[in-house]
N, C-alpha and C positions, 0 to 999 in steps of 0.2 A: 337324833335331835344338832339345830348350832347350838354352839354355843357364843355368847355373844362380851365380850370383856365390855361392861359397863365405864370402865374408867375411859379405856379407850373411846368409847361413842361418848360418852361427856364430853368429852377436850375434841373433839371432830363437830359435837352441836356446840359448842360454845364459841367453835370458831363461825360457824352459820352467823349463829347471835351477833357478834362482835363483826360481819361484811353487811349483815342486815343496820345493824346500830351507825357504822362509822357515817352515811350519810349525812342520818339525822344529827347528829351531832355537828357536821362539819357544817349545813346550813345551821345548827343552833352558836353556832362559833359567829357568822354572820351578826344572828338575833342580835348574839351580847355587845360585837362592837356597834353597833347601831345605838341603841337602847344606850349602850356609854354616852357613845359619841351627843348625843340627846339627853346629859346626867339623868335618862331615867331607871327605875324600878329595876335592875337587870336579878332581884330575886326567884324568882317563878326560874327564871330561862338558869340558872344555874342548879336551880332544886331536878330541874326537869334532864341537866346533863347529868347529875349524879345518880341518877333512877339509872338512867342512860348506863352508865356504867356500873351499878352496880347488879343488873342483872343476870352476868357470868359467876356472880356468889347467895345467886335467888336460892333462895329453899326446897322450892320445887325445882329445880336444876340437882343439886347437892345431894340433897334425899330419893333421888329418881332411884327407886328398885329395877327397872327393866324397861325396854324399846321403847314401849307406848306409854311410857309414865312421861319419861325421856323426849317423843317426838310433838308427845300435847305441853309442852315444856315453850309456847311464843309469845309473850308477852304484849298485851294492844299496843305499848308504847310505839316497838315494830313493826306497829302500820298506820302510823301516822307517814 
């Protein structure tokens, strides 16, 4: 039987999540600056950026007890 270190697996998965969110955050940074320059409302952009930052501490990720649960955690926001 293969023993999986869930703590290590979670860290690996977090790295993948961070990698996937990086270009989304970069695009949102540009959107934020453009909106700010136009004196627009940045609240939705700020909220989406925070949601992306919070992914690595999401309860579904933190509480994953097996590799299948861990693999299943891929928030839709990362598919934008």
